[in-house]
C-alpha positions as a Markdown table, in Angstrom:
| # | Residue | x | y | z |
|---|---|---|---|---|
| 1 | Met | -124.1 | -70.4 | 35.6 |
| 2 | Ser | -122.6 | -73.6 | 34.2 |
| 3 | Lys | -120.2 | -75.6 | 36.4 |
| 4 | Pro | -116.5 | -75.1 | 35.7 |
| 5 | Arg | -115.0 | -78.1 | 33.9 |
| 6 | Ile | -111.9 | -79.3 | 35.8 |
| 7 | Ala | -109.5 | -82.0 | 34.8 |
| 8 | Ile | -106.5 | -83.4 | 36.7 |
| 9 | Ala | -103.2 | -84.5 | 35.2 |
| 10 | Gly | -101.1 | -86.8 | 37.3 |
| 11 | Phe | -102.3 | -89.3 | 39.9 |
| 12 | Gly | -99.6 | -89.8 | 42.5 |
| 13 | Gln | -100.1 | -88.8 | 46.1 |
| 14 | Arg | -100.7 | -85.2 | 45.3 |
| 15 | Gly | -103.0 | -85.8 | 42.4 |
| 16 | Lys | -105.1 | -88.1 | 44.5 |
| 17 | Thr | -105.5 | -85.2 | 47.0 |
| 18 | Phe | -106.9 | -82.9 | 44.3 |
| 19 | Val | -109.2 | -85.6 | 43.0 |
| 20 | Glu | -110.6 | -86.0 | 46.5 |
| 21 | Leu | -111.0 | -82.3 | 46.9 |
| 22 | Ala | -112.8 | -82.1 | 43.5 |
| 23 | Gln | -115.1 | -84.9 | 44.5 |
| 24 | Gly | -116.1 | -82.8 | 47.6 |
| 25 | Glu | -117.1 | -79.7 | 45.6 |
| 26 | Asn | -120.6 | -79.7 | 44.2 |
| 27 | Asp | -120.3 | -76.6 | 42.0 |
| 28 | Ile | -117.7 | -78.0 | 39.6 |
| 29 | Glu | -117.6 | -80.9 | 37.1 |
| 30 | Leu | -114.7 | -83.2 | 37.2 |
| 31 | Val | -114.4 | -84.1 | 33.5 |
| 32 | Gly | -111.3 | -86.2 | 33.4 |
| 33 | Ile | -108.3 | -87.7 | 35.3 |
| 34 | Cys | -105.1 | -88.6 | 33.5 |
| 35 | Asp | -102.2 | -90.8 | 34.5 |
| 36 | Asn | -99.9 | -93.1 | 32.7 |
| 37 | Asn | -100.9 | -95.9 | 35.1 |
| 38 | Ala | -104.3 | -97.1 | 34.1 |
| 39 | Ser | -104.6 | -99.7 | 36.8 |
| 40 | Arg | -103.9 | -97.1 | 39.5 |
| 41 | Leu | -106.7 | -94.9 | 38.2 |
| 42 | Glu | -109.1 | -97.8 | 38.0 |
| 43 | Ser | -108.2 | -99.0 | 41.5 |
| 44 | Phe | -109.0 | -95.5 | 42.9 |
| 45 | Ala | -112.2 | -95.3 | 40.9 |
| 46 | Arg | -113.5 | -98.6 | 42.3 |
| 47 | Lys | -112.6 | -97.8 | 45.9 |
| 48 | His | -114.0 | -94.2 | 45.9 |
| 49 | Lys | -116.9 | -94.5 | 43.5 |
| 50 | Cys | -115.3 | -92.0 | 41.1 |
| 51 | Thr | -117.2 | -91.7 | 37.9 |
| 52 | Ala | -115.0 | -89.2 | 36.1 |
| 53 | Pro | -113.6 | -90.4 | 32.8 |
| 54 | Leu | -110.1 | -91.9 | 33.1 |
| 55 | Tyr | -107.3 | -91.4 | 30.6 |
| 56 | Thr | -103.7 | -92.4 | 30.0 |
| 57 | Asp | -103.3 | -90.0 | 27.1 |
| 58 | Leu | -103.1 | -86.3 | 28.1 |
| 59 | Glu | -103.8 | -84.9 | 24.6 |
| 60 | Lys | -106.8 | -87.1 | 24.2 |
| 61 | Met | -108.2 | -86.1 | 27.6 |
| 62 | Leu | -107.8 | -82.4 | 26.8 |
| 63 | Asp | -109.4 | -82.7 | 23.4 |
| 64 | Glu | -112.3 | -84.9 | 24.3 |
| 65 | Thr | -113.3 | -83.4 | 27.7 |
| 66 | Lys | -112.4 | -79.7 | 26.8 |
| 67 | Pro | -111.7 | -78.7 | 30.4 |
| 68 | Glu | -111.6 | -75.0 | 31.4 |
| 69 | Gly | -109.1 | -75.7 | 34.2 |
| 70 | Val | -106.4 | -78.3 | 34.6 |
| 71 | Val | -104.7 | -79.3 | 37.9 |
| 72 | Ile | -101.1 | -80.4 | 37.1 |
| 73 | Ala | -99.7 | -82.9 | 39.6 |
| 74 | Val | -97.3 | -84.8 | 37.4 |
| 75 | Pro | -93.6 | -85.2 | 38.3 |
| 76 | Asp | -91.7 | -81.9 | 38.3 |
| 77 | Phe | -89.8 | -82.6 | 35.1 |
| 78 | Lys | -93.1 | -83.0 | 33.2 |
| 79 | His | -94.7 | -79.7 | 34.5 |
| 80 | Ala | -93.7 | -77.5 | 31.5 |
| 81 | Glu | -94.8 | -80.1 | 28.9 |
| 82 | Val | -98.2 | -80.7 | 30.5 |
| 83 | Ala | -98.8 | -77.0 | 31.4 |
| 84 | Val | -98.1 | -75.8 | 27.8 |
| 85 | Ala | -100.4 | -78.5 | 26.4 |
| 86 | Ala | -103.2 | -77.3 | 28.6 |
| 87 | Met | -102.6 | -73.5 | 28.1 |
| 88 | Lys | -102.4 | -73.9 | 24.3 |
| 89 | Arg | -106.1 | -75.0 | 24.6 |
| 90 | Gly | -106.9 | -71.9 | 26.7 |
| 91 | Cys | -107.2 | -73.8 | 30.0 |
| 92 | Ala | -106.4 | -72.2 | 33.4 |
| 93 | Val | -103.8 | -74.2 | 35.2 |
| 94 | Leu | -103.0 | -75.0 | 38.8 |
| 95 | Leu | -99.4 | -76.0 | 38.9 |
| 96 | Glu | -98.0 | -78.0 | 41.8 |
| 97 | Lys | -94.8 | -76.7 | 43.1 |
| 98 | Pro | -92.2 | -76.1 | 41.8 |
| 99 | Met | -93.4 | -74.5 | 38.6 |
| 100 | Ser | -90.6 | -76.3 | 36.8 |
| 101 | Gln | -87.3 | -77.9 | 37.8 |
| 102 | Thr | -85.6 | -75.6 | 35.3 |
| 103 | Ile | -85.6 | -71.9 | 34.6 |
| 104 | Glu | -86.1 | -72.8 | 30.9 |
| 105 | Gly | -89.2 | -74.8 | 31.7 |
| 106 | Cys | -90.6 | -71.8 | 33.7 |
| 107 | Arg | -90.0 | -69.5 | 30.8 |
| 108 | Glu | -91.7 | -71.9 | 28.4 |
| 109 | Ile | -94.8 | -71.9 | 30.7 |
| 110 | Ile | -94.8 | -68.1 | 30.9 |
| 111 | Lys | -94.6 | -67.9 | 27.1 |
| 112 | Tyr | -97.9 | -69.6 | 26.7 |
| 113 | Ala | -99.6 | -68.3 | 29.9 |
| 114 | Lys | -101.2 | -65.3 | 28.1 |
| 115 | Glu | -103.1 | -67.8 | 25.9 |
| 116 | Ser | -104.8 | -69.3 | 28.9 |
| 117 | Arg | -107.4 | -68.3 | 31.5 |
| 118 | Gly | -104.5 | -67.9 | 34.0 |
| 119 | Ala | -102.1 | -69.8 | 36.1 |
| 120 | Leu | -102.0 | -70.4 | 39.9 |
| 121 | Leu | -99.0 | -71.9 | 41.6 |
| 122 | Gly | -99.4 | -74.5 | 44.4 |
| 123 | Phe | -97.6 | -72.5 | 47.0 |
| 124 | Val | -100.0 | -73.6 | 49.7 |
| 125 | Leu | -98.1 | -72.0 | 52.6 |
| 126 | Arg | -99.5 | -68.6 | 51.6 |
| 127 | Gly | -102.9 | -69.9 | 52.6 |
| 128 | His | -101.7 | -71.3 | 56.0 |
| 129 | Pro | -103.3 | -69.4 | 58.9 |
| 130 | Val | -99.9 | -69.0 | 60.6 |
| 131 | Tyr | -98.2 | -67.4 | 57.6 |
| 132 | Arg | -101.3 | -65.2 | 56.9 |
| 133 | Lys | -101.1 | -63.9 | 60.4 |
| 134 | Ile | -97.3 | -63.2 | 60.1 |
| 135 | Lys | -97.9 | -61.4 | 56.8 |
| 136 | Glu | -100.6 | -59.2 | 58.5 |
| 137 | Leu | -98.3 | -58.3 | 61.3 |
| 138 | Leu | -95.4 | -57.5 | 59.0 |
| 139 | Asp | -97.6 | -55.3 | 56.8 |
| 140 | Asp | -98.7 | -53.5 | 60.0 |
| 141 | Lys | -95.0 | -53.0 | 60.8 |
| 142 | Ile | -95.7 | -54.4 | 64.3 |
| 143 | Ile | -92.0 | -55.1 | 65.0 |
| 144 | Gly | -90.6 | -52.0 | 63.2 |
| 145 | Gln | -88.0 | -52.5 | 60.5 |
| 146 | Val | -87.5 | -56.2 | 59.6 |
| 147 | Met | -83.9 | -57.2 | 59.9 |
| 148 | Asn | -83.6 | -61.0 | 59.7 |
| 149 | Leu | -85.7 | -64.2 | 59.3 |
| 150 | Gln | -84.8 | -67.6 | 60.6 |
| 151 | Ala | -86.8 | -70.4 | 59.0 |
| 152 | Asp | -86.7 | -74.2 | 59.5 |
| 153 | Glu | -88.6 | -77.1 | 57.9 |
| 154 | Glu | -88.7 | -80.2 | 60.0 |
| 155 | Leu | -89.7 | -83.2 | 58.0 |
| 156 | Phe | -91.1 | -86.3 | 59.7 |
| 157 | Val | -88.5 | -89.0 | 59.4 |
| 158 | Leu | -90.4 | -91.2 | 57.0 |
| 159 | His | -91.3 | -88.2 | 54.8 |
| 160 | Gly | -87.7 | -87.2 | 54.6 |
| 161 | Ala | -86.5 | -90.7 | 53.9 |
| 162 | Ser | -89.1 | -91.0 | 51.0 |
| 163 | Tyr | -87.0 | -88.6 | 49.0 |
| 164 | Met | -84.2 | -91.1 | 49.0 |
| 165 | Arg | -86.3 | -93.8 | 47.2 |
| 166 | Arg | -88.6 | -91.9 | 44.9 |
| 167 | Trp | -87.9 | -90.2 | 41.6 |
| 168 | His | -86.8 | -87.1 | 43.5 |
| 169 | Arg | -83.5 | -88.9 | 44.4 |
| 170 | His | -82.1 | -87.8 | 41.0 |
| 171 | Val | -81.3 | -84.0 | 40.9 |
| 172 | Ala | -81.8 | -84.1 | 37.2 |
| 173 | Asn | -85.5 | -84.9 | 37.8 |
| 174 | Ser | -86.1 | -82.5 | 40.7 |
| 175 | Gly | -83.6 | -79.6 | 40.4 |
| 176 | Gly | -82.3 | -80.5 | 43.8 |
| 177 | Phe | -84.0 | -81.1 | 47.2 |
| 178 | Met | -84.3 | -77.4 | 48.0 |
| 179 | Leu | -86.3 | -76.8 | 44.9 |
| 180 | Ala | -88.3 | -80.0 | 44.9 |
| 181 | Lys | -89.4 | -79.8 | 48.5 |
| 182 | Cys | -88.7 | -76.3 | 49.8 |
| 183 | Ser | -89.8 | -74.1 | 46.9 |
| 184 | His | -92.7 | -73.5 | 49.3 |
| 185 | Asp | -90.2 | -72.0 | 51.8 |
| 186 | Ile | -88.3 | -70.0 | 49.2 |
| 187 | Asp | -91.6 | -68.4 | 48.1 |
| 188 | Ile | -92.9 | -67.8 | 51.6 |
| 189 | Leu | -89.8 | -65.8 | 52.6 |
| 190 | Ser | -90.0 | -63.6 | 49.5 |
| 191 | Trp | -93.8 | -63.2 | 50.0 |
| 192 | Leu | -93.4 | -62.1 | 53.6 |
| 193 | Ile | -90.5 | -59.8 | 52.9 |
| 194 | Gly | -91.9 | -58.4 | 49.6 |
| 195 | Glu | -88.8 | -58.9 | 47.5 |
| 196 | Asn | -86.7 | -61.7 | 46.0 |
| 197 | Pro | -83.1 | -62.5 | 47.1 |
| 198 | Cys | -80.1 | -60.9 | 45.4 |
| 199 | Arg | -77.5 | -63.3 | 46.9 |
| 200 | Val | -77.5 | -66.8 | 48.3 |
| 201 | Ser | -75.0 | -69.3 | 49.7 |
| 202 | Ser | -75.7 | -72.8 | 50.8 |
| 203 | Phe | -74.1 | -75.8 | 52.5 |
| 204 | Gly | -75.4 | -79.4 | 52.4 |
| 205 | Ser | -74.5 | -82.9 | 51.5 |
| 206 | Leu | -75.5 | -86.6 | 51.6 |
| 207 | Ser | -73.9 | -87.8 | 54.8 |
| 208 | Tyr | -76.4 | -90.2 | 56.4 |
| 209 | Phe | -78.3 | -92.1 | 53.7 |
| 210 | Thr | -75.0 | -93.3 | 52.2 |
| 211 | Ser | -74.6 | -96.4 | 50.1 |
| 212 | Asp | -72.1 | -98.0 | 52.4 |
| 213 | Lys | -75.1 | -98.9 | 54.6 |
| 214 | Leu | -76.9 | -100.6 | 51.8 |
| 215 | Lys | -77.7 | -104.3 | 52.6 |
| 216 | His | -80.4 | -105.1 | 50.0 |
| 217 | Glu | -81.8 | -103.1 | 47.1 |
| 218 | Phe | -85.4 | -103.4 | 48.2 |
| 219 | Cys | -87.1 | -103.7 | 51.6 |
| 220 | Ser | -88.9 | -106.9 | 50.6 |
| 221 | Glu | -85.4 | -108.5 | 50.4 |
| 222 | Cys | -84.2 | -107.2 | 53.7 |
| 223 | Pro | -84.5 | -109.3 | 56.9 |
| 224 | Asp | -84.2 | -106.2 | 59.1 |
| 225 | Lys | -87.9 | -105.9 | 60.1 |
| 226 | Asp | -87.1 | -103.3 | 62.7 |
| 227 | Cys | -85.5 | -100.8 | 60.3 |
| 228 | Arg | -87.1 | -97.4 | 60.9 |
| 229 | Phe | -87.0 | -96.6 | 57.2 |
| 230 | Arg | -88.7 | -99.8 | 56.2 |
| 231 | Phe | -91.3 | -99.0 | 53.5 |
| 232 | Ala | -94.9 | -99.0 | 54.6 |
| 233 | Gly | -96.6 | -97.3 | 51.7 |
| 234 | Glu | -96.0 | -93.8 | 52.8 |
| 235 | Met | -95.9 | -90.8 | 50.5 |
| 236 | Val | -97.2 | -92.7 | 47.4 |
| 237 | Tyr | -100.5 | -94.0 | 46.1 |
| 238 | Met | -100.4 | -97.6 | 44.9 |
| 239 | Asn | -103.0 | -99.9 | 43.3 |
| 240 | Glu | -103.7 | -103.4 | 44.5 |
| 241 | Asp | -100.9 | -105.0 | 42.5 |
| 242 | Glu | -98.3 | -102.4 | 43.4 |
| 243 | Thr | -99.3 | -102.7 | 47.1 |
| 244 | Ala | -98.8 | -106.5 | 46.9 |
| 245 | Asn | -95.6 | -106.3 | 44.9 |
| 246 | Pro | -93.9 | -102.9 | 45.8 |
| 247 | Ser | -90.4 | -104.1 | 44.8 |
| 248 | Lys | -91.6 | -105.0 | 41.3 |
| 249 | Tyr | -92.4 | -101.3 | 40.7 |
| 250 | Gly | -89.5 | -99.9 | 42.7 |
| 251 | Phe | -91.6 | -98.4 | 45.5 |
| 252 | Asp | -89.7 | -100.0 | 48.4 |
| 253 | Arg | -86.2 | -99.2 | 47.2 |
| 254 | Cys | -83.8 | -99.0 | 50.1 |
| 255 | Val | -83.1 | -95.5 | 51.3 |
| 256 | Tyr | -79.4 | -96.2 | 51.2 |
| 257 | Thr | -79.4 | -97.0 | 47.5 |
| 258 | Lys | -76.4 | -96.1 | 45.4 |
| 259 | Asp | -78.8 | -94.8 | 42.7 |
| 260 | Lys | -79.2 | -91.2 | 44.0 |
| 261 | Asp | -77.4 | -87.9 | 44.1 |
| 262 | Val | -79.8 | -85.9 | 46.4 |
| 263 | Ile | -78.7 | -84.3 | 49.7 |
| 264 | Asp | -80.1 | -85.2 | 53.2 |
| 265 | His | -79.4 | -82.0 | 55.0 |
| 266 | Gln | -78.9 | -78.4 | 53.9 |
| 267 | Val | -78.8 | -74.8 | 55.1 |
| 268 | Val | -79.2 | -71.6 | 53.1 |
| 269 | Asn | -78.3 | -68.0 | 53.6 |
| 270 | Phe | -80.3 | -65.3 | 51.7 |
| 271 | Glu | -79.6 | -61.6 | 51.2 |
| 272 | Tyr | -82.4 | -59.3 | 49.9 |
| 273 | Pro | -82.0 | -55.9 | 48.0 |
| 274 | Ser | -83.2 | -54.0 | 51.1 |
| 275 | Gly | -80.5 | -55.5 | 53.3 |
| 276 | Ile | -82.8 | -58.0 | 55.0 |
| 277 | Thr | -81.1 | -61.3 | 55.6 |
| 278 | Ala | -82.6 | -64.8 | 56.1 |
| 279 | Thr | -81.5 | -68.3 | 56.9 |
| 280 | Phe | -83.3 | -71.6 | 56.1 |
| 281 | Ser | -82.5 | -75.0 | 57.6 |
| 282 | Leu | -83.8 | -78.4 | 56.3 |
| 283 | Asp | -84.2 | -81.3 | 58.8 |
| 284 | Leu | -85.2 | -84.8 | 57.5 |
| 285 | Phe | -85.2 | -86.5 | 60.9 |
| 286 | Ala | -87.9 | -84.8 | 62.9 |
| 287 | Pro | -90.2 | -86.7 | 65.3 |
| 288 | Val | -93.2 | -84.6 | 64.2 |
| 289 | Pro | -93.5 | -82.5 | 61.0 |
| 290 | Lys | -93.6 | -78.7 | 61.4 |
| 291 | Arg | -92.2 | -75.4 | 60.2 |
| 292 | Thr | -90.9 | -72.7 | 62.5 |
| 293 | Leu | -90.1 | -69.1 | 61.8 |
| 294 | Lys | -88.5 | -66.3 | 63.7 |
| 295 | Val | -88.7 | -62.7 | 62.3 |
| 296 | Ile | -86.5 | -60.2 | 64.0 |
| 297 | Gly | -87.3 | -56.5 | 63.8 |
| 298 | Ser | -86.0 | -53.3 | 65.2 |
| 299 | Thr | -88.6 | -53.2 | 68.0 |
| 300 | Gly | -89.2 | -56.9 | 68.7 |
| 301 | Tyr | -89.6 | -60.3 | 67.1 |
| 302 | Ile | -92.2 | -62.8 | 65.9 |
| 303 | Glu | -92.0 | -66.5 | 66.6 |
| 304 | Ala | -94.3 | -69.0 | 64.8 |
| 305 | Asp | -94.9 | -72.7 | 64.9 |
| 306 | Thr | -97.1 | -74.4 | 62.2 |
| 307 | Lys | -97.6 | -77.5 | 64.3 |
| 308 | Ala | -98.9 | -75.6 | 67.3 |
| 309 | Phe | -100.6 | -73.0 | 65.1 |
| 310 | Thr | -99.1 | -70.3 | 67.3 |
| 311 | Val | -97.7 | -66.8 | 66.5 |
| 312 | Asn | -96.1 | -65.0 | 69.4 |
| 313 | Val | -94.8 | -61.4 | 69.4 |
| 314 | Ala | -92.3 | -60.1 | 71.9 |
| 315 | Phe | -91.3 | -56.4 | 72.0 |
| 316 | Ser | -88.0 | -54.7 | 73.0 |
| 317 | Asp | -89.6 | -51.3 | 73.4 |
| 318 | Gly | -91.7 | -52.0 | 76.5 |
| 319 | Arg | -95.0 | -53.1 | 74.9 |
| 320 | Glu | -96.8 | -56.2 | 76.3 |
| 321 | Pro | -96.3 | -59.4 | 74.3 |
| 322 | Met | -99.0 | -60.5 | 71.8 |
| 323 | Asn | -99.9 | -64.2 | 71.5 |
| 324 | Phe | -102.1 | -65.7 | 68.8 |
| 325 | Gln | -103.6 | -69.2 | 68.9 |
| 326 | Leu | -104.8 | -69.9 | 65.4 |
| 327 | Thr | -107.0 | -72.6 | 64.0 |
| 328 | Gln | -107.4 | -74.3 | 60.6 |
| 329 | Asp | -110.1 | -73.0 | 58.2 |
| 330 | Asn | -110.9 | -76.6 | 57.2 |
| 331 | Asp | -109.5 | -80.1 | 57.7 |
| 332 | Ser | -107.6 | -80.4 | 54.4 |
| 333 | Gly | -103.8 | -80.7 | 54.2 |
| 334 | His | -101.2 | -78.0 | 54.8 |
| 335 | Gly | -103.1 | -76.5 | 57.6 |
| 336 | Gly | -106.3 | -76.3 | 55.6 |
| 337 | Ser | -104.5 | -74.6 | 52.7 |
| 338 | Asp | -105.1 | -77.4 | 50.2 |
| 339 | Leu | -108.8 | -76.7 | 50.0 |
| 340 | Thr | -108.3 | -72.9 | 50.1 |
| 341 | Leu | -105.9 | -73.2 | 47.1 |
| 342 | Phe | -108.3 | -75.5 | 45.1 |
| 343 | Arg | -111.3 | -73.2 | 45.7 |
| 344 | Asn | -109.1 | -70.2 | 44.7 |
| 345 | Phe | -108.4 | -72.1 | 41.5 |
| 346 | Ile | -112.1 | -72.7 | 40.8 |
| 347 | Glu | -112.6 | -68.9 | 41.1 |
| 348 | Leu | -109.8 | -68.3 | 38.6 |
| 349 | Val | -111.4 | -70.7 | 36.2 |
| 350 | Arg | -114.6 | -68.8 | 36.5 |
| 351 | Gly | -112.7 | -65.7 | 35.3 |
| 352 | Lys | -112.7 | -63.9 | 38.7 |
| 353 | Gln | -109.8 | -61.9 | 40.0 |
| 354 | Val | -108.1 | -63.8 | 42.8 |
| 355 | Val | -105.1 | -63.1 | 45.0 |
| 356 | Lys | -102.6 | -65.7 | 44.0 |
| 357 | Ala | -99.1 | -66.8 | 43.5 |
| 358 | Gly | -98.8 | -66.6 | 39.7 |
| 359 | Val | -96.1 | -67.4 | 37.1 |
| 360 | Glu | -93.8 | -64.6 | 38.4 |
| 361 | Ala | -93.7 | -66.2 | 41.8 |
| 362 | Gly | -93.1 | -69.6 | 40.2 |
| 363 | Leu | -90.2 | -68.4 | 38.1 |
| 364 | Ala | -88.7 | -66.6 | 41.1 |
| 365 | Ser | -88.8 | -69.7 | 43.3 |
| 366 | Thr | -87.0 | -71.7 | 40.5 |
| 367 | Val | -84.5 | -69.0 | 39.9 |
| 368 | Val | -83.6 | -69.0 | 43.6 |
| 369 | Gly | -83.7 | -72.8 | 44.0 |
| 370 | Thr | -81.3 | -73.1 | 41.0 |
| 371 | Ala | -79.0 | -70.5 | 42.5 |
| 372 | Ile | -79.0 | -72.4 | 45.8 |
| 373 | Glu | -78.0 | -75.6 | 44.2 |
| 374 | Glu | -75.2 | -73.9 | 42.3 |
| 375 | Ala | -74.0 | -72.3 | 45.5 |
| 376 | Arg | -74.0 | -75.6 | 47.3 |
| 377 | Lys | -72.2 | -77.5 | 44.6 |
| 378 | Glu | -69.6 | -74.9 | 43.8 |
| 379 | Arg | -69.2 | -73.6 | 47.4 |
| 380 | Lys | -69.6 | -70.0 | 46.5 |
| 381 | Val | -71.9 | -67.0 | 47.0 |
| 382 | Val | -74.2 | -66.7 | 44.0 |
| 383 | Glu | -75.4 | -63.3 | 42.8 |
| 384 | Ile | -78.9 | -63.2 | 41.4 |
| 385 | Pro | -79.4 | -60.1 | 39.2 |
| 386 | Ala | -82.8 | -58.4 | 39.2 |
| 387 | Glu | -83.3 | -59.3 | 35.5 |
| 388 | Ala | -83.2 | -63.0 | 36.3 |
| 389 | Tyr | -86.7 | -62.5 | 37.8 |
| 390 | Glu | -88.1 | -60.7 | 34.7 |
């Protein structure tokens, strides 16, 4: 059997992760890596002895290397353009989340999906051991009828701050913080419950990273060496020149810059067709990164912590508690889910049937994320009709 031919489009932090995963797999052929920054690609190739052909022209890479699968890790606002180019050539695609920052972009991808080998969404939380265990327990109806879910994402403080200086700071590029960062969480709630929301409301604003605190446009210009948000190269991949001159390329932009319209805290309420309700809270100032989830049922509740890898069940009907201490399947990111996702994609490229989050899940997450942003901005409850997910 010939090795699947894999190409990677986009070489930021996430694209670098997929290149490294690809380099560790012996049963595939990495035929090309594309990014608009040639020096960044060349820098990585030198450091990591990467022999894959490097490209700055997507169409040229697709036509010359003829990949069977393409990992798409470009900025969100480029997802539809790159995905369509790959699918028109029959490639399977692995799309980083979100599928697109607009519903129109999602539908454009869906339009061409049938011409390809298939599409896999990068909703890595579905592969996390904690969420897999919760799904198993809910499918077994271990806590009876599910009534409510309470979810929280706690971003490490420098990770949260990075959204204030990167391209995500513009809602036009990202579709809003909730979609850009938390489309994982939108999807995981729908996956666990087994249905998509019919109504959402949301509150959130920019109240800490405000421009009145701005002293200098870039960290290199600022004398405050003790600022806890001072840029240290986090959440990006830079070549040698970018590392030496981050201000020249905008990497160390002050988190208090006037040039942004993104929020820095948000809460969301969901209602589902079955009557289940859920809440989600976003925290950008956590000492350690983690997600927590509490699922309340008619006979008990489940509490989970992704940092501790624990899932605990308490019952209200006299049964003894159940406690699960889980472990990672491997040492890749997102609790081992990155490698699981990538290997799942390889199987998809081979033409095998795989359990996956596909274009329907991608569309649903963007539909909900868009509704959340509308609800926040207009301060209203937004109804999501069933046909919006079709």
